[in-house]
FIZAFI-730941 format. One record per residue (C-alpha): residue in one letter; x, y negated, z negated. Coordinates in pm, whole numbers, padded with zeros to 5 digits, always signed. Example, Ala and Ser with C-alpha at 12.3 -4.5 7.8 and 13.67 -1.06 7.14 Angstrom:
<sedos>
a+01230+00450-00780/s+01367+00106-00714/
</sedos>
This chain:
<sedos>
l-04173-01886-00655/s-04510-02059-00669/l-04654-01768-00865/i-04361-01773-01108/a-04423-02142-01167/l-04795-02087-01220/t-04750-01816-01479/s-04595-02067-01716/a-04872-02319-01658/q-05169-02385-01884/g-05468-02168-01790/v-05277-01880-01624/g-05208-01554-01808/t-04914-01315-01810/i-05036-01039-01573/p-04903-01129-01226/e-05121-01163-00919/v-04999-00959-00618/h-05193-01047-00305/p-05273-00791-00034/r-05110-00886+00296/l-05305-00920+00621/s-05146-00983+00960/t-05337-01230+01177/q-05264-01398+01512/l-05269-01758+01631/c-05320-01779+02007/t-05266-02027+02291/l-05336-01994+02663/a-04977-02078+02746/g-04794-01874+02487/g-05023-01586+02404/c-05075-01466+02046/v-04815-01504+01769/t-04840-01280+01463/r-04864-01444+01121/t-04831-01291+00774/n-05123-01410+00568/s-05248-01276+00238/l-05581-01235+00062/v-05712-01336-00277/t-06034-01241-00450/d-06259-01495-00616/s-06133-01624-00949/l-06441-01490-01130/a-06350-01136-01022/h-06019-01172-01210/p-05981-01107-01582/l-06065-01442-01745/h-06034-01433-02122/s-05925-01603-02440/a-05554-01682-02447/s-05528-01563-02807/d-05765-01264-02787/p-05792-01082-02450/s-06103-00900-02575/l-06299-01227-02568/s-06435-01299-02221/c-06447-01651-02083/t-06719-01569-01830/t-07020-01514-02056/t-07343-01695-01971/p-07371-01934-02139/l-07002-01991-02207/n-06874-01917-02555/p-06919-02252-02738/t-06616-02191-02957/l-06384-02125-02663/c-06547-02380-02433/p-06708-02673-02617/d-06577-02898-02338/a-06380-02856-02016/a-06041-02958-02153/t-06063-02730-02457/c-06186-02447-02235/a-05881-02488-02011/r-05653-02460-02314/n-05835-02159-02461/c-05897-01952-02147/v-05646-01790-01912/i-05681-01604-01583/d-05480-01290-01509/g-05387-01107-01191/i-05588-00807-01075/e-05519-00474-00903/y-05702-00494-00571/g-05769-00122-00537/s-05997-00154-00839/l-06212-00391-00631/g-06256-00153-00338/v-06006-00344-00123/l-05762-00178+00117/a-05547-00404+00337/k-05288-00255+00570/d-05111-00440+00851/h-05388-00606+01053/a-05688-00423+00898/l-05900-00487+00588/t-06151-00235+00449/l-06401-00335+00182/r-06613-00088-00017/q-06933-00169-00204/y-06907+00116-00457/l-06629+00305-00633/f-06671+00638-00815/n-06546+00624-01174/g-06562+00999-01238/t-06923+01008-01344/s-07109+00755-01132/y-07073+00496-00857/q-07010+00140-00974/s-07071-00169-00760/v-06756-00376-00696/s-06875-00592-00401/p-06544-00769-00325/r-06520-01119-00176/l-06181-01229-00041/y-06035-01556+00089/l-05759-01589+00349/l-05446-01753+00212/a-05190-01935+00423/e-04841-01797+00474/d-04725-01995+00168/d-04935-01757-00047/a-05050-02052-00259/n-05309-02240-00049/y-05593-02135+00176/e-05536-02103+00550/p-05684-02415+00716/m-05918-02295+00992/r-05980-02594+01220/l-06190-02435+01491/l-06361-02711+01689/n-06297-02640+02059/m-06145-02309+01949/e-06256-01948+01916/l-06233-01692+01637/t-06212-01323+01726/f-06198-01004+01522/d-06269-00634+01551/v-06522-00477+01317/d-06644-00131+01223/v-06992-00140+01066/s-07073+00226+01128/q-07074+00295+00752/l-07304+00004+00664/a-07658+00118+00594/c-07980-00083+00588/g-07966-00339+00310/m-07588-00384+00333/n-07409-00696+00454/g-07049-00691+00571/a-06982-01063+00612/l-06710-01280+00764/y-06773-01651+00730/l-06627-02000+00687/s-06672-02231+00390/e-06543-02588+00354/m-06356-02514+00031/d-06072-02736-00080/l-05756-02585+00069/t-05574-02596-00266/g-05861-02421-00442/s-05933-02758-00608/r-05607-02726-00801/s-05584-02982-01084/d-05442-03037-01432/l-05733-02834-01571/n-05705-02578-01292/p-05337-02501-01230/a-05422-02158-01087/g-05582-02296-00769/a-05612-02100-00447/a-05350-01845-00556/y-05609-01713-00802/g-05916-01767-00584/t-06064-02084-00733/g-06275-02344-00553/y-06554-02137-00397/c-06854-02325-00258/d-07122-02263+00002/a-07453-02402+00126/q-07656-02210-00134/c-07516-02434-00414/f-07548-02161-00677/t-07577-02310-01026/t-07489-01991-01218/p-07105-01974-01203/p-06944-02019-01547/f-06655-02199-01376/i-06654-02425-01069/n-06320-02530-00918/g-06153-02354-01209/i-06324-02585-01461/a-06596-02487-01710/n-06945-02539-01565/l-07114-02674-01878/n-07415-02845-01719/a-07545-02593-01461/s-07393-02775-01166/g-07389-02619-00821/a-07086-02592-00592/c-07189-02705-00243/c-07025-02727+00099/n-07084-02668+00468/e-07090-02300+00562/m-07059-02121+00896/d-07177-01762+00875/i-06993-01614+01169/w-07085-01254+01096/e-07352-01114+00865/a-07433-00760+00967/n-07476-00392+00906/s-07516-00114+01161/r-07879-00210+01229/a-07887-00588+01264/t-07663-00894+01289/v-07699-01272+01268/y-07469-01575+01295/t-07577-01901+01133/p-07444-02255+01068/h-07551-02429+00744/t-07499-02802+00690/c-07474-03016+00375/s-07496-03386+00299/g-07148-03410+00148/i-06795-03383+00286/g-06583-03094+00166/s-06664-02933-00168/f-06898-03132-00393/l-07122-03078-00695/c-07499-03094-00717/s-07735-03102-01012/g-08101-03026-01073/d-08343-03016-00782/e-08086-03137-00530/c-07919-02793-00555/l-08240-02618-00453/r-08446-02555-00145/t-08739-02789-00208/a-09072-02830-00036/a-08998-03199+00013/g-08674-03121+00194/s-08464-03309-00059/g-08193-03048-00117/v-07836-03148-00040/c-07765-02830+00165/d-07947-02634+00433/k-08029-02291+00292/n-08195-02127+00593/g-07956-02242+00864/c-08006-02224+01238/g-07910-01873+01342/i-07945-01614+01615/n-08041-01257+01530/p-08085-01066+01859/y-08344-00831+01707/g-08536-01123+01561/m-08530-01290+01904/g-08709-00987+02045/n-08410-00793+02181/t-08464-00476+01981/r-08241-00261+02206/f-07936-00487+02212/y-07752-00413+01884/g-07744-00087+01689/p-07624+00273+01703/g-07613+00384+02067/l-07745+00050+02200/t-07589-00215+02427/v-07351-00313+02148/d-07302+00031+01993/s-07260-00025+01619/s-07169+00339+01561/r-06822+00251+01700/p-06582-00044+01652/f-06621-00348+01876/t-06486-00702+01910/v-06673-01018+01806/v-06586-01352+01968/t-06731-01683+01846/q-06658-02002+02040/f-06711-02355+01905/i-06750-02565+02218/s-06707-02943+02201/s-06864-03221+02406/d-06540-03325+02577/g-06333-03007+02579/t-06105-03133+02300/a-06086-03103+01923/n-06194-03469+01897/g-06541-03429+02048/d-06873-03330+01896/l-06979-02968+01852/v-07244-02897+02115/e-07258-02518+02138/i-07175-02208+01931/k-07138-01913+02165/r-07114-01543+02079/v-06989-01261+02300/y-06897-00902+02218/v-06632-00680+02375/q-06666-00301+02375/d-06512-00041+02607/g-06355-00324+02807/a-06690-00489+02882/v-06766-00847+02777/i-07126-00856+02648/p-07295-01195+02597/t-07572-01251+02347/p-07893-01208+02551/a-08094-01512+02651/e-08424-01323+02671/t-08653-01397+02380/t-09009-01343+02264/d-09001-01676+02076/p-09220-01905+02292/a-09062-02228+02168/v-08711-02108+02252/g-08826-01951+02578/e-08948-02290+02697/l-08603-02448+02655/d-08445-02553+02982/g-08128-02352+03038/f-08129-02150+02714/d-07856-01886+02748/g-07844-01720+02407/t-07627-01978+02229/i-07683-02214+01936/t-07730-02578+02042/q-07902-02882+01894/e-08196-02818+02126/y-08220-02456+02014/c-08228-02565+01647/q-08499-02817+01725/a-08704-02546+01897/k-08655-02320+01593/n-08767-02607+01366/s-08452-02577+01156/s-08549-02895+00976/d-08294-02897+00693/f-08008-02810+00928/l-08105-03102+01152/r-08171-03340+00860/l-07828-03272+00712/g-07620-03331+01023/g-07711-03061+01273/m-07451-02950+01524/r-07248-03269+01495/g-07224-03230+01118/m-07114-02868+01154/g-06853-02979+01405/e-06711-03239+01167/s-06663-02966+00908/l-06486-02749+01166/k-06255-03043+01242/r-06165-03098+00877/g-06086-02732+00817/m-06265-02441+00654/v-06162-02126+00467/l-06211-01777+00610/i-06397-01538+00379/f-06456-01160+00391/s-06720-00988+00178/i-06947-00688+00136/w-07269-00705-00065/n-07629-00600-00108/s-07921-00758-00289/e-08156-00629-00557/g-08374-00936-00511/d-08476-00904-00147/f-08312-00579-00024/m-08153-00787+00258/d-08488-00794+00443/w-08402-01138+00584/l-08121-00968+00779/d-08261-00632+00889/g-08620-00592+00766/a-08894-00485+01005/e-09163-00676+00815/g-09006-01007+00913/d-08910-00880+01261/n-08543-00918+01167/g-08445-00555+01218/p-08567-00195+01215/c-08524-00122+00842/n-08832-00049+00633/a-08934-00224+00313/t-08739-00001+00074/e-08436+00126+00270/g-08228-00172+00157/d-08291-00118-00214/p-07940-00086-00367/a-08070+00207-00575/n-08151+00390-00250/i-07815+00298-00098/v-07610+00428-00388/r-07824+00744-00405/n-07827+00826-00031/m-07509+00668+00113/p-07274+00543-00159/d-06962+00539+00063/v-07072+00222+00244/s-06782+00017+00376/v-06682-00232+00644/t-06348-00271+00821/f-06235-00600+00976/s-05919-00598+01186/n-05717-00793+01444/v-05827-01137+01323/r-05708-01398+01571/w-05797-01756+01657/g-05690-02016+01906/e-05777-02194+02229/i-06094-02085+02403/g-06015-01789+02628/s-05686-01705+02455/t-05792-01437+02205/f-05959-01169+02419/
</sedos>
């Protein structure tokens, strides 16, 4: 019914949006896990967004068409968003599993689709509120088909739960509006469903729970100065030498390979990435309740019935000198790593406040022509075993175009209840 209402609203076109379904579970220690029927939506900018009077005129050109979009209100009247067929994006959702593909073959060549999806609540109109302080998030993942340079990501972003629905943006979360993250990208033609006419950036706290391929993995919190989703402009959107940006771009993460544990994660290693495994992330509070401060982010893996903690051994001398370091992210760990922007913009406590307020769960697959994903898996920076050119998207599509990631059995709840 919400979709029927939206299709008659200003700014929404006539082609209906049919969301893929994804079963998830909400768990408690006392009651076990209860299955929920969620759905998924791709980002609004992946949808057809065009002139209401002439579908051949795109509303996503850079810069925006000045005739269609001289101002935000006129742009909202002139441009409409339509539904999309999710198979065309390389998305396959069935029961409790979601597979994302980077490339699709069009009959003559492979085309990059690189889908990014947001978890909707059971009402199919708003995002699922993930309030995870003093909770854990668990999922199964198969990264065996992810080569060097690929990133199959599952993360949290403090997007507005309605998708920043407004008079100028009636589509809202049901059409994937409202994206933001700690990178504060200033290039989107629309932010919160409204024309971005002054190169603003869309910023918010971000918790990268899983960024990985079959060769390397990292999990990283990123903090921002604002609450929820907010706009930036000019230098405040950027990573600046003076440390004046409004969001932490680098974060405070743990990559086992980068910590010196080169035999922990990968094909045939302790966590064998050639086969599916379970990822558990716990957000531990200071007082054991959802009202405390975030003091620790803990990661364990489960494979073949064995629970495998992130190793505490490290070749980083500053981290190695920490009293009681056990392979988890803490304020002390971030201080030892000199994660200055993360600490300046709120540190662990700030990340915990975002987890209290509620964040949106995001699934994506992507690669990068700019840096070949060296920051994730490159040997030159001691982040992984991949050489300087393996991650070039041109090499990926030539040598292994069928790259994909499968996430399944997503569940969250009280610590100790999901695995």
